[in-house]
C-alpha positions in Angstrom: 100.5 76.5 193.1 104.2 76.9 193.8 105.9 76.1 190.5 109.5 75.8 189.5 111.3 77.6 186.6 113.0 75.8 183.8 116.2 76.3 185.8 114.7 74.4 188.7 114.2 77.4 191.0 110.9 78.1 192.8 108.6 80.5 190.9 106.6 82.6 193.4 104.7 84.7 190.9 101.4 82.8 191.2 101.8 82.7 194.9 102.6 86.5 195.1 99.4 87.2 193.0 97.3 85.0 195.4 98.7 86.9 198.4 97.8 90.3 196.8 94.3 89.1 196.1 93.9 88.6 199.9 94.7 92.3 200.7 91.9 94.7 201.6 91.8 98.1 199.8 93.3 99.7 202.9 96.1 97.2 203.1 96.9 97.8 199.4 97.0 101.5 200.1 99.2 101.5 203.3 100.9 98.1 203.9 104.0 96.2 203.4 103.7 92.4 202.8 106.5 90.0 203.4 106.7 86.3 202.5 108.8 83.6 204.1 110.0 81.2 201.5 111.0 78.7 204.1 108.4 75.9 204.1 107.0 75.2 207.6 106.4 71.5 208.2 103.1 70.1 209.4 102.6 70.4 213.2 102.8 73.2 215.7 104.5 76.6 215.0 104.4 80.0 216.6 102.7 82.9 214.8 102.9 86.0 216.9 102.2 85.1 220.5 100.1 82.0 219.6 100.9 78.5 218.5 99.1 77.2 215.4 98.7 73.7 214.1 99.2 73.0 210.4 97.8 70.0 208.7 100.1 70.3 205.7 103.4 72.1 205.0 102.8 75.9 204.6 104.4 79.2 203.9 103.7 82.3 205.9 103.1 85.9 204.7 103.1 88.8 207.1 100.9 91.9 206.4 102.1 95.0 208.2 99.4 97.7 207.8 101.4 100.3 209.8 105.0 100.0 208.7 107.4 101.9 210.8 105.0 102.4 213.7 106.7 100.3 216.3 104.9 97.4 218.0 102.2 96.4 219.1 99.7 97.2 216.5 97.1 95.1 214.5 98.6 93.1 211.7 97.9 89.7 210.2 99.5 86.6 208.8 98.5 84.4 205.9 99.3 80.7 206.1 99.5 79.3 202.6 99.3 75.7 201.5 101.5 75.8 198.4 100.1 72.5 197.0 96.4 73.5 197.2 96.6 77.3 197.3 94.4 77.3 200.5 95.0 80.5 202.5 94.2 81.0 206.2 94.3 84.5 207.7 95.4 85.0 211.3 95.0 88.3 213.1 98.0 89.3 215.3 99.7 92.3 216.9 103.4 91.7 216.4 106.0 91.0 213.6 107.5 87.5 213.0 110.5 88.5 215.0 111.7 91.6 216.9 114.9 92.6 215.0 115.9 91.6 211.4 113.8 89.0 209.6 115.7 85.9 208.6 117.1 85.9 205.1 114.3 83.6 203.9 111.8 86.5 204.0 111.3 89.0 201.2 109.0 91.9 200.4 106.0 90.9 198.2 104.1 94.2 198.3 105.0 97.7 199.2 102.4 100.4 199.0 103.4 103.6 197.1 105.1 106.2 199.3 106.5 103.9 202.0 110.0 105.0 202.7 112.8 102.4 203.1 113.3 103.2 206.8 109.8 101.9 207.5 110.6 98.4 206.2 111.5 95.6 208.5 115.2 94.8 208.0 116.0 91.4 206.4 119.2 89.7 207.4 121.7 89.1 204.6 123.2 86.0 206.2 122.0 82.5 205.9 120.4 80.9 208.9 123.5 78.7 209.3 125.8 81.8 209.3 123.6 83.6 211.8 123.7 80.5 214.1 127.5 80.4 213.8 127.8 84.1 214.7 125.5 83.7 217.7 127.6 80.8 219.0 130.8 82.8 218.9 
């Protein structure tokens, strides 16, 4: 499902389309959807307030149906197996992090009329640069 371009970069177009197919009509009309391009290894990882077990490596998408409305409100995550395309939906009530998202996240879908201020900020620094700054 996750392919590479002729330049050897990951091509997320098919994955983005699969994510959009998972949206309800209401989510298409009012949501912002983010995708973390960082592959999560098999095992346990935290999604919202709960830990989830992954059988295979996966990617996480975050669907915010009330962008800009502070937290806690209903939202959901999609866990995507990039090899098989299997998608698991997980209901939640909080964003991936409180504060800027790591730079591996990007916007996949933004409903018409959603102003920039309603988007979750995404850090411009790499995870290594962020760690160095935190250690100073």
